[in-house]
C-alpha positions as CSV (number, residue, x, y, z in Angstrom):
1,M,164.4,92.6,57.8
2,F,163.1,93.4,61.3
3,K,165.4,92.6,64.2
4,P,164.5,93.0,67.9
5,E,167.6,95.1,68.5
6,N,166.3,97.7,66.1
7,L,163.7,98.6,68.7
8,H,166.4,100.2,70.7
9,R,167.2,102.6,67.9
10,K,163.6,103.9,67.7
11,E,162.6,106.9,69.7
12,I,159.4,106.9,71.8
13,K,157.3,109.7,70.6
14,R,155.4,111.3,73.4
15,P,151.9,112.6,72.5
16,T,151.5,116.4,72.2
17,T,149.2,118.3,74.4
18,K,146.5,118.3,71.7
19,E,146.9,114.5,71.3
20,Q,146.6,114.0,75.0
21,I,143.4,116.0,75.1
22,A,142.0,113.9,72.3
23,L,143.0,110.6,74.1
24,L,141.4,111.6,77.4
25,R,138.2,113.1,75.9
26,P,136.2,109.8,75.6
27,Y,137.0,109.0,79.2
28,Q,136.0,112.4,80.4
29,L,132.7,112.1,78.6
30,A,132.1,108.6,80.0
31,I,132.9,109.5,83.6
32,G,130.9,112.7,83.3
33,D,127.9,110.7,82.0
34,L,128.3,108.2,84.8
35,A,128.2,111.1,87.4
36,I,125.1,112.5,85.8
37,M,123.3,109.1,85.8
38,W,124.4,108.4,89.4
39,N,122.9,111.7,90.5
40,Q,119.7,111.0,88.6
41,L,119.4,107.6,90.2
42,H,119.5,109.0,93.7
43,D,117.1,111.7,92.7
44,R,114.7,109.0,91.7
45,L,115.4,107.2,95.0
46,A,114.5,110.5,96.9
47,E,111.1,110.5,95.1
48,L,110.6,106.9,96.0
49,F,111.5,107.6,99.7
50,W,108.9,110.4,99.8
51,T,106.2,108.0,98.4
52,V,107.2,105.1,100.7
53,T,107.0,107.3,103.8
54,G,103.5,108.4,102.9
55,V,104.3,111.9,104.1
56,E,101.8,114.3,102.4
57,N,104.1,117.3,102.5
58,G,107.0,116.3,100.1
59,M,109.2,119.1,101.5
60,I,109.3,117.3,104.8
61,A,110.3,113.9,103.3
62,L,112.9,115.5,101.1
63,A,114.3,117.5,103.9
64,I,114.8,114.3,105.8
65,W,116.4,112.7,102.8
66,H,118.8,115.6,102.2
67,S,119.7,115.9,105.9
68,T,122.7,113.7,105.2
69,P,125.3,114.2,102.4
70,S,125.9,110.5,102.2
71,D,124.4,108.5,99.4
72,F,124.8,105.3,101.4
73,A,123.0,106.8,104.4
74,Q,120.1,108.0,102.2
75,R,119.7,104.5,100.8
76,K,119.7,103.1,104.3
77,M,116.8,105.5,105.1
78,L,114.9,104.2,102.1
79,R,115.5,100.6,103.1
80,A,114.3,101.3,106.7
81,A,111.2,103.1,105.5
82,T,110.4,100.3,103.1
83,S,110.8,97.6,105.8
84,A,108.6,99.6,108.2
85,R,105.8,100.1,105.7
86,F,105.7,96.8,103.8
87,D,105.6,93.2,104.8
88,K,108.7,91.1,104.2
89,D,107.2,89.0,101.4
90,S,105.4,91.9,99.7
91,K,106.3,92.7,96.1
92,E,106.9,96.3,97.1
93,R,109.5,95.5,99.6
94,I,111.1,92.7,97.5
95,E,111.5,95.0,94.5
96,I,112.7,98.1,96.4
97,D,115.2,95.9,98.3
98,Y,116.2,94.5,94.9
99,I,117.1,97.9,93.6
100,L,119.0,98.8,96.8
101,D,120.9,95.6,96.6
102,I,122.0,96.2,93.1
103,I,123.4,99.6,94.2
104,D,124.9,98.6,97.5
105,K,126.4,95.2,96.5
106,S,127.7,96.2,93.0
107,L,127.0,99.5,91.4
108,S,128.2,101.7,94.2
109,A,131.7,100.2,94.2
110,K,131.9,100.3,90.4
111,R,130.9,103.9,90.4
112,N,133.6,104.7,93.0
113,D,136.2,102.8,90.9
114,A,135.4,104.8,87.8
115,I,135.4,108.2,89.6
116,H,138.5,107.6,91.8
117,A,140.8,105.4,89.7
118,P,143.7,107.6,88.4
119,L,144.0,107.5,84.6
120,Y,147.3,107.9,82.8
121,I,148.5,108.1,79.2
122,L,151.0,105.3,78.6
123,T,153.3,105.3,75.6
124,N,155.4,102.5,74.1
125,I,156.9,101.7,70.8
126,T,154.6,98.9,69.7
127,Y,151.1,100.2,70.7
128,G,151.7,103.9,70.7
129,S,149.8,106.0,73.3
130,R,146.7,104.9,75.2
131,V,144.8,105.6,78.4
132,E,144.8,103.2,81.2
133,P,144.2,103.2,85.0
134,H,147.5,103.7,86.8
135,A,149.3,100.3,87.3
136,D,149.3,100.5,91.1
137,P,148.8,97.0,92.5
138,I,147.8,98.5,95.9
139,H,145.3,101.1,94.8
140,P,141.9,99.6,95.6
141,R,140.1,101.4,92.8
142,V,142.6,100.2,90.1
143,R,142.5,96.5,91.0
144,S,139.0,95.9,89.8
145,L,139.7,97.4,86.4
146,K,142.9,95.4,85.8
147,G,142.8,93.7,82.4
148,K,139.5,95.4,81.4
149,S,138.6,98.1,79.0
150,A,138.0,101.0,81.4
151,L,136.0,102.9,78.8
152,D,133.6,100.0,78.3
153,E,133.3,99.5,82.0
154,Y,132.4,103.2,82.6
155,K,129.7,103.1,79.9
156,W,128.3,99.9,81.3
157,Y,128.0,101.5,84.8
158,S,126.1,104.4,83.3
159,R,123.6,102.1,81.7
160,M,123.2,100.3,85.0
161,C,122.4,103.6,86.7
162,S,120.0,104.6,84.0
163,E,118.0,101.4,84.0
164,T,117.9,101.2,87.8
165,A,116.7,104.8,88.0
166,L,114.0,104.1,85.5
167,Y,112.8,101.1,87.4
168,A,112.7,103.1,90.7
169,F,110.7,105.8,88.9
170,K,108.2,103.3,87.6
171,I,107.8,101.7,91.1
172,R,107.3,105.2,92.6
173,N,104.6,106.0,90.0
174,S,102.8,102.7,90.7
175,L,102.8,103.4,94.4
176,A,101.8,107.0,94.1
177,F,99.2,106.6,91.3
178,P,98.0,103.0,91.3
179,D,94.9,103.9,89.3
180,F,97.1,105.1,86.4
181,H,100.3,103.0,86.6
182,S,100.3,99.2,86.9
183,W,103.1,97.5,88.8
184,P,106.2,97.3,86.4
185,E,108.0,94.2,85.5
186,R,111.5,93.8,86.6
187,P,113.7,94.8,83.7
188,P,116.8,92.8,82.6
189,L,120.0,94.4,83.6
190,P,122.3,95.7,80.9
191,T,125.2,93.4,80.1
192,L,128.7,94.4,79.3
193,Q,130.1,93.6,75.9
194,H,133.6,92.6,76.9
195,T,136.4,94.3,75.1
196,K,139.8,93.1,76.1
197,A,142.2,95.8,77.1
198,P,145.2,96.1,74.8
199,R,148.0,93.7,75.6
200,K,150.9,95.5,77.2
201,A,154.1,95.4,75.3
202,P,157.4,95.5,77.3
203,H,158.6,99.0,77.8
204,V,161.7,99.6,75.7
205,A,163.9,102.5,76.9
206,P,165.4,104.7,74.3
207,R,169.0,104.0,73.6
208,I,171.4,106.4,75.2
209,R,174.6,106.8,73.4
210,P,177.8,107.1,75.4
211,P,179.6,110.4,75.3
212,R,182.3,110.7,72.7
213,Q,185.9,110.3,73.9
214,P,187.9,113.5,73.6
């Protein structure tokens, strides 16, 4: 018969190095994929910036774009160029601002959370070992992931980057080659299939036997 006090007699088995590598591998792949998709997104924005500026020599437009290492500053340049070229109520400005708003108001922070939130392997008797963001209530990158499946979140962010990059690419083609590319319809954004993070079991410290009396 199971008794709660028997938990104290069980030893917490720490994962081996090989097991730790296997546990972390899906997170490494998801974060790496997100980094690739984020970079691809900004490469598409660079092409869109070139087209919006109307500069014939693309090397000049791209040199301006890459004059700052800040992704945020680059997006500000695209927003400024868009507002200078297109009327406020034009579909071009509305849709480019829509893309930039997705990134500035949501996706950028999510990407930073994924890249900078520290991950740890936690082990307890009931659930074994699993990967979770560090339980630091002050860390700003951890708070947004609390109670969520970090792996599902990372995959969702990657899909957001991919779909947004594709839409930016289609808008750029429509602006650059209007005779060959019609104006694209705004695509639906990917949704997250919520998977609850495993419920935490109370940590049970291994029992320490008192030393024998001589």
